[in-house]
C-alpha positions as CSV (number, residue, x, y, z in Angstrom):
1,X,-25.5,4.2,12.0
2,X,-21.8,4.5,11.9
3,X,-19.7,2.4,14.1
4,X,-17.2,4.6,16.4
5,X,-13.9,3.1,17.4
6,X,-11.7,4.0,20.2
7,X,-8.0,3.6,21.5
8,X,-8.0,3.7,25.5
9,X,-5.1,4.0,27.9
10,X,-5.3,1.1,30.3
11,X,-4.7,1.6,33.9
12,X,-6.6,2.0,37.2
13,X,-9.1,4.1,35.3
14,X,-9.1,3.4,31.7
15,X,-9.3,6.7,29.7
16,X,-10.0,7.0,25.9
17,X,-7.2,8.7,24.0
18,X,-8.0,11.9,22.1
19,X,-9.1,11.7,18.6
20,X,-7.0,13.7,16.2
21,X,-6.7,14.5,12.7
22,X,-3.9,14.7,10.2
23,X,-3.8,18.0,8.2
24,X,-1.8,16.5,5.1
25,X,-1.5,13.2,3.6
26,X,2.5,14.1,3.3
27,X,2.5,13.9,7.1
28,X,0.9,10.1,6.7
29,X,2.9,9.2,4.0
30,X,6.1,10.0,5.8
31,X,4.9,8.3,9.4
32,X,4.0,5.1,7.1
33,X,7.5,5.1,5.6
34,X,9.2,5.6,8.9
35,X,7.1,2.6,10.4
36,X,5.5,0.6,7.7
37,X,4.2,-1.7,10.6
38,X,1.2,1.1,10.7
39,X,-0.4,-0.6,7.9
40,X,1.2,-4.3,7.8
41,X,4.3,-6.0,9.5
42,X,4.1,-8.4,6.6
43,X,4.6,-5.5,3.9
44,X,7.9,-4.6,2.6
45,X,8.0,-0.6,1.3
46,X,9.7,-0.9,-2.2
47,X,8.8,2.9,-3.3
48,X,7.8,6.4,-2.3
49,X,6.0,8.7,-4.9
50,X,6.7,6.0,-7.6
51,X,6.5,8.0,-11.0
52,X,4.3,5.8,-13.4
53,X,4.4,6.0,-17.3
54,X,1.0,7.3,-17.1
55,X,2.1,10.5,-15.5
56,X,1.0,9.6,-12.0
57,X,2.8,9.6,-8.7
58,X,2.0,6.5,-6.6
59,X,2.4,7.6,-3.0
60,X,3.8,4.3,-1.8
61,X,4.5,0.7,-3.3
62,X,4.7,-2.3,-1.3
63,X,5.2,-6.2,-1.7
64,X,3.4,-8.5,0.6
65,X,5.1,-11.7,1.7
66,X,3.8,-13.6,-1.5
67,X,5.8,-11.0,-3.7
68,X,2.2,-9.5,-4.8
69,X,2.3,-5.7,-5.2
70,X,0.5,-3.5,-3.0
71,X,-0.4,0.2,-4.2
72,X,-1.1,2.4,-1.2
73,X,-2.7,5.8,-2.2
74,X,-3.6,8.4,0.5
75,X,-6.6,10.2,-0.4
76,X,-8.3,13.3,0.9
77,X,-10.8,15.6,-0.7
78,X,-11.3,13.6,-3.8
79,X,-14.6,12.6,-5.3
80,X,-15.3,8.9,-5.5
81,X,-15.0,8.8,-9.2
82,X,-11.5,10.5,-9.4
83,X,-10.3,7.9,-6.7
84,X,-11.7,5.1,-8.7
85,X,-10.1,6.3,-11.8
86,X,-6.7,7.0,-10.4
87,X,-6.8,3.4,-8.7
88,X,-7.8,1.6,-11.9
89,X,-4.8,3.9,-13.6
90,X,-2.0,2.7,-11.0
91,X,-3.5,-1.0,-10.9
92,X,-3.2,-1.3,-14.9
93,X,0.5,0.3,-14.6
94,X,1.4,-2.1,-11.9
95,X,0.1,-5.0,-13.7
96,X,2.6,-4.4,-16.3
97,X,5.6,-4.2,-14.0
98,X,8.3,-6.8,-14.8
99,X,10.6,-8.1,-11.9
100,X,13.8,-6.0,-13.0
101,X,11.2,-2.9,-12.7
102,X,10.1,-3.6,-9.3
103,X,13.8,-4.5,-8.2
104,X,15.0,-1.0,-9.8
105,X,12.1,0.5,-7.9
106,X,13.2,-0.9,-4.8
107,X,16.8,-0.2,-5.4
108,X,16.0,4.1,-5.8
109,X,13.9,3.9,-3.0
110,X,16.4,2.0,-0.6
111,X,19.5,4.0,-1.9
112,X,21.0,0.9,-3.8
113,X,19.2,-1.8,-1.8
114,X,19.1,-5.1,-3.7
115,X,15.2,-6.1,-3.4
116,X,16.2,-10.1,-3.7
117,X,18.3,-9.8,-0.5
118,X,15.8,-8.1,1.5
119,X,12.9,-10.2,0.4
120,X,14.5,-13.3,1.2
121,X,15.7,-12.1,4.5
122,X,12.3,-11.2,5.3
123,X,10.9,-14.4,4.0
124,X,13.3,-16.2,6.2
125,X,12.0,-14.3,8.9
126,X,8.4,-15.0,8.1
127,X,9.3,-19.0,7.6
128,X,8.6,-18.8,4.0
129,X,11.0,-18.8,1.8
130,X,9.7,-17.2,-1.4
131,X,11.6,-15.4,-4.1
132,X,9.8,-12.0,-4.8
133,X,7.8,-12.3,-8.6
134,X,4.8,-10.2,-8.8
135,X,3.7,-12.2,-11.8
136,X,3.2,-15.5,-10.0
137,X,0.0,-14.3,-9.0
138,X,-1.8,-11.2,-10.5
139,X,-3.8,-10.3,-7.6
140,X,-2.9,-6.8,-6.9
141,X,-3.9,-5.1,-3.7
142,X,-4.9,-1.4,-3.2
143,X,-4.9,0.0,0.2
144,X,-6.8,3.4,0.5
145,X,-6.7,5.6,3.8
146,X,-8.9,8.7,4.2
147,X,-11.6,7.7,1.5
148,X,-15.2,7.8,1.2
149,X,-16.9,4.2,1.6
150,X,-18.5,4.6,-1.8
151,X,-15.3,4.8,-3.2
152,X,-14.1,1.8,-1.2
153,X,-17.1,-0.4,-2.2
154,X,-16.9,0.7,-5.8
155,X,-13.1,-0.3,-5.9
156,X,-13.7,-3.8,-3.9
157,X,-16.3,-4.6,-6.6
158,X,-14.0,-3.8,-9.7
159,X,-11.1,-6.0,-8.4
160,X,-13.4,-8.8,-7.5
161,X,-14.9,-8.9,-10.9
162,X,-11.6,-8.2,-13.0
163,X,-9.8,-10.7,-14.9
164,X,-5.6,-10.0,-15.6
165,X,-4.8,-11.5,-18.7
């Protein structure tokens, strides 16, 4: 039996807010770009529609507070097999990025901003002065929205049992 979640407007008489669906992934991508806290207040968006050397485009790329790369893919109308294949493709590409590559991605995304400067500022905000280095820990995260449970379970299984070299 599926679990149903709702958001309520609190007042003298609580009322559930109406459910709506987003017709296109691009709208959700734009919303997240404008307000990344939709996903996490600890992630720094560093790229949008990031071209990989494998010929694909990562919807959104972020760094967490520890400097780990987060691949954010918004999926709709894809089979679990396609989703997993794309996730593995992007994860293998992200794993090979050097610190300079990550800084270049952010510079293009931000219109010339310095990843080191913004990351240090945010690290101070989080009371953790760490320098961005996606190679200190090879734990890459994949965030998928609008995806079937079977895809999510398969990706989690693959991520738990993988070994980065």
